[in-house]
Backbone as CSV, one residue per row, in Angstrom:
resi,resn,N_x,N_y,N_z,CA_x,CA_y,CA_z,C_x,C_y,C_z
1,MET,-14.705,-7.933,-3.331,-13.892,-6.737,-3.272,-13.642,-6.375,-1.805
2,PRO,-12.399,-6.402,-1.412,-12.099,-6.147,-0.001,-12.208,-4.672,0.374
3,ASP,-12.588,-4.455,1.629,-12.511,-3.132,2.236,-11.238,-3.109,3.063
4,ILE,-10.415,-2.104,2.825,-9.163,-1.959,3.556,-9.129,-0.575,4.194
5,THR,-8.179,-0.379,5.087,-7.900,0.950,5.604,-6.585,1.385,4.981
6,LEU,-6.636,2.474,4.218,-5.453,2.996,3.538,-5.176,4.392,4.075
7,ASN,-4.044,4.534,4.732,-3.655,5.814,5.335,-4.779,6.379,6.197
8,GLY,-5.425,5.489,6.966,-6.438,5.908,7.922,-7.846,6.034,7.366
9,GLU,-8.032,5.805,6.066,-9.359,5.923,5.464,-9.812,4.585,4.908
10,THR,-11.098,4.259,5.108,-11.649,3.023,4.564,-11.801,3.161,3.064
11,LYS,-11.380,2.125,2.350,-11.401,2.153,0.891,-11.789,0.769,0.395
12,ASN,-12.654,0.723,-0.609,-13.016,-0.525,-1.258,-12.133,-0.654,-2.487
13,ILE,-11.438,-1.782,-2.607,-10.504,-1.940,-3.721,-10.873,-3.151,-4.567
14,THR,-10.318,-3.188,-5.773,-10.578,-4.298,-6.695,-9.293,-5.017,-7.075
15,VAL,-8.212,-4.734,-6.372,-6.912,-5.315,-6.701,-6.529,-6.382,-5.688
16,GLU,-5.513,-7.178,-6.028,-5.120,-8.300,-5.177,-3.804,-8.110,-4.440
17,THR,-2.899,-7.289,-4.980,-1.577,-7.149,-4.377,-1.230,-5.682,-4.135
18,ILE,-0.185,-5.467,-3.364,0.291,-4.111,-3.113,0.752,-3.462,-4.414
19,ALA,1.423,-4.201,-5.268,1.865,-3.647,-6.557,0.680,-3.176,-7.374
20,ASP,-0.387,-3.969,-7.395,-1.594,-3.582,-8.132,-2.208,-2.314,-7.540
21,LEU,-2.215,-2.209,-6.219,-2.781,-1.037,-5.556,-1.985,0.219,-5.893
22,ILE,-0.662,0.117,-5.863,0.195,1.256,-6.201,-0.089,1.712,-7.630
23,LYS,-0.248,0.761,-8.529,-0.558,1.096,-9.922,-1.939,1.747,-10.024
24,GLU,-2.936,1.172,-9.337,-4.293,1.722,-9.383,-4.345,3.145,-8.824
25,LEU,-3.566,3.409,-7.777,-3.532,4.738,-7.175,-2.670,5.714,-7.970
26,ASP,-2.001,5.217,-9.009,-1.142,6.015,-9.877,-0.024,6.700,-9.091
27,ILE,0.580,5.945,-8.182,1.706,6.454,-7.404,2.963,6.301,-8.245
28,ARG,3.610,7.420,-8.529,4.761,7.404,-9.430,6.065,7.815,-8.759
29,PHE,6.043,7.911,-7.443,7.271,8.277,-6.748,8.272,7.133,-6.843
30,LYS,9.543,7.487,-6.999,10.583,6.462,-7.080,10.729,5.736,-5.746
31,TYR,10.621,6.476,-4.666,10.770,5.887,-3.336,9.474,6.065,-2.555
32,ILE,8.952,4.966,-2.046,7.797,5.024,-1.159,8.018,4.031,-0.027
33,LEU,7.316,4.254,1.055,7.332,3.330,2.187,5.949,2.705,2.285
34,VAL,5.908,1.386,2.432,4.631,0.688,2.547,4.641,-0.161,3.810
35,GLU,3.580,-0.008,4.605,3.356,-0.876,5.760,2.069,-1.642,5.520
36,HIS,2.120,-2.938,5.773,0.957,-3.812,5.619,0.670,-4.414,6.982
37,ASN,-0.446,-4.026,7.567,-0.817,-4.468,8.917,0.304,-4.225,9.930
38,GLY,0.917,-3.037,9.827,1.931,-2.624,10.784,3.338,-3.098,10.502
39,GLU,3.521,-3.882,9.453,4.845,-4.407,9.117,5.343,-3.793,7.810
40,PRO,6.600,-3.337,7.767,7.129,-2.794,6.514,7.215,-3.878,5.445
41,VAL,6.985,-3.462,4.202,7.048,-4.388,3.067,8.173,-3.935,2.144
42,GLU,9.063,-4.851,1.820,10.138,-4.532,0.889,9.584,-4.441,-0.524
43,ARG,10.158,-3.533,-1.312,9.712,-3.320,-2.687,9.652,-4.631,-3.475
44,LYS,10.614,-5.506,-3.282,10.649,-6.765,-4.033,9.451,-7.657,-3.733
45,ASN,8.739,-7.385,-2.625,7.581,-8.199,-2.228,6.238,-7.556,-2.566
46,TYR,6.235,-6.390,-3.181,4.974,-5.716,-3.506,4.074,-6.586,-4.380
47,SER,4.649,-7.277,-5.355,3.822,-8.044,-6.292,3.349,-9.376,-5.718
48,THR,3.921,-9.799,-4.601,3.513,-11.074,-4.010,2.737,-10.911,-2.700
49,THR,2.659,-9.682,-2.189,1.943,-9.441,-0.946,0.465,-9.211,-1.255
50,LYS,-0.356,-10.171,-0.867,-1.799,-10.118,-1.125,-2.496,-9.176,-0.146
51,ILE,-3.545,-8.527,-0.635,-4.375,-7.655,0.185,-5.718,-8.355,0.367
52,VAL,-6.151,-8.461,1.621,-7.437,-9.108,1.918,-8.311,-8.160,2.736
53,ASP,-9.582,-8.498,2.817,-10.557,-7.698,3.550,-10.066,-7.427,4.972
54,GLY,-10.128,-6.166,5.371,-9.748,-5.778,6.729,-8.295,-5.365,6.891
55,ASP,-7.471,-5.522,5.848,-6.066,-5.132,5.949,-5.930,-3.631,6.178
56,LYS,-4.820,-3.263,6.822,-4.483,-1.867,7.060,-3.168,-1.581,6.358
57,LEU,-3.186,-0.594,5.477,-1.992,-0.215,4.748,-1.675,1.257,4.955
58,GLU,-0.408,1.533,5.011,0.093,2.914,5.042,1.068,3.036,3.891
59,ILE,0.865,4.044,3.055,1.778,4.307,1.954,2.216,5.750,2.088
60,ALA,3.530,5.970,2.143,4.058,7.304,2.340,5.301,7.514,1.489
61,GLN,5.551,8.771,1.176,6.768,9.136,0.481,7.724,9.737,1.504
62,PRO,8.946,9.168,1.594,9.903,9.740,2.541,10.265,11.166,2.133
63,MET,10.452,12.011,3.141,10.794,13.412,2.873,12.057,13.754,3.643
64,SER,12.825,14.635,3.055,14.004,15.128,3.764,13.776,16.591,4.068
65,GLY,14.505,17.067,4.990,14.352,18.471,5.343,15.197,18.801,6.553
66,GLY,15.045,19.997,6.987,15.853,20.379,8.115,15.182,21.331,9.031
């Protein structure tokens, strides 16, 4: 089970891909931004992008405002 950094916090996970992580975290927003080790990940690649020990992920929901 890898230890990752998710949004600045260390987390132990049991999933293998970004898609699995989003499902495990119960993220239901239609639009989210995902960075994997500092690189943006396209939605179409969530299910093929593997998560390994030591990875750093940022998951955010874009916001609009003024």
